N, C-alpha and C positions, 0 to 999 in steps of 0.2 A: 715317513716311514720314522727320520730319526725319533720325532717329537714321540711318536708312539712305543718305540724299542726306549728310551729316556726315564717315558713313564712308567710301563713293567718292570725297568733297572730299579726305580725309585721306590718301588711299590716292595720288592722283596728286599730293600737295603734297611723298609724300617718297619715292614712286617716281618708274621712269623707265626703259620699255622699249627693249632696244637701236635700233627703228628713231628715237624719239623724241631718243635720244643722237647716235646718225648726224645727223638732220637738223639740230638744236642746234650740232655743231661746223659743219656747211655752211652755215649762217645767220651765223656767226660771235659765236654766245653767251657770254657769260661762262662756260662751265663746263670744266672739270677730271676727266678723269677718274683716281681714285687707284685704285690697283690696293693690295687691303688682305693682298694672302697673304706669304708669305714670301718675300725675295728672290728665291729658286732659283723658283720657280713665276713668278714676274715674267721672269726673266732667259731663260725659256723662252719664254714667248709672253705680247703683252702688249697691248691696247686703244693702236694708234699717239697718238704726245703722252701717253699713260698717265706720270703718276711713281708711283715706286713707296714705300708707308710702311706693314708691314707693321701689323696692327691694333696687337700688342702692343706695337709701340714708338709707339707715338704717346702725345706728351707736349707739355709748352707748350716746350719745348727744340726736339723734333726738328720741330716743323711751325712755327717761330717765323718762317720762311723764305716760308713761304704769304701770299698774299695773302685779307685774310677777306673782300673785298668780290667774292671769283670763287662759283659753285657746284661742290661738291665731288663727283661722283657715284659713289660705294663700291662696288667690285666685288670678285666673286674668282672662283673656276671656277664655281658654280652652284646650282643646287638643294639639294645634297648637301651644302652648305660654307654656313656662317654666320660667315665671316669679312668679308665687307663688312657684315653687320648691326653685329659687335661694332665694325667700322671708325665705322661711319655714328653711331655712338650714342657713340664717343669725341670721335669729331670733333666733333661736337652740343657733345659737354660741355667741349669746346676753345674752342667758339665760334663754331664755321664752319656755315656756313649747306652739307649734305649732301641729297642723296637717295639712293640706294639701286638700285644697277641689276638689272634684274629679269633673270632666268635666267643674268645674271655671262657670262665670257668664253664660256662654251658656247653661250650663243641666240644673243650677238653673230656668235660665229663660222656658228651654223645659219642668222642672217638673213642670209649672206651678206658681210661684215663683214671687212676684211683685218685681217692681225693682226703685229707685230713680234715680233721674238727669234728665239730658233735655234732654233726650229719652227715660225716663222712659217708664215702661212697667205694665199694671195692671197685678194684679193677686193675689192668697192668702195673704195675710198678717197675720203678726204675732202682738199679744199684746205685747211691750213693753213694761216691767216693769223700764225701762231705766232713 
C-alpha cells in the first residue's frame, strides 16, 4: 500500500490539471505558465500571462532572467506532445521548481479557459495581479 500512496503523492507533486492552474492564478500563487512549444505555437495561442521558452532552447543563459522562487508549470499542445515533459526535465535540471500541466493547452481550452494569441479563444479569465 505504501508504494501506491507514494505513487499518487509523486504524481500530485509533479503534475497539475488546468483547473488547479486556474485556481492557482486566481489565488495569487507563485505560478508561471511556461509554454515549451516552438514560438509559432505560442504566437498562435497560449495561456494568458504564459512565457515561451521552447524546450530545445532552455539553457542557463536563456533562463537566467527567471525567478527560481516561482513554480513553473510547463505545457505544450496536449497528450500527443511531449514538449512539456522535455521542458519540465530541462527546467528541473537547471534548478527550477516545475510541474507539468496535464493535457496541455488543449485541456486548458476544454475546461473553458481563455487563450491569447492570433487564434485566441474566449473563455474564463483570471484576474492577474502581474
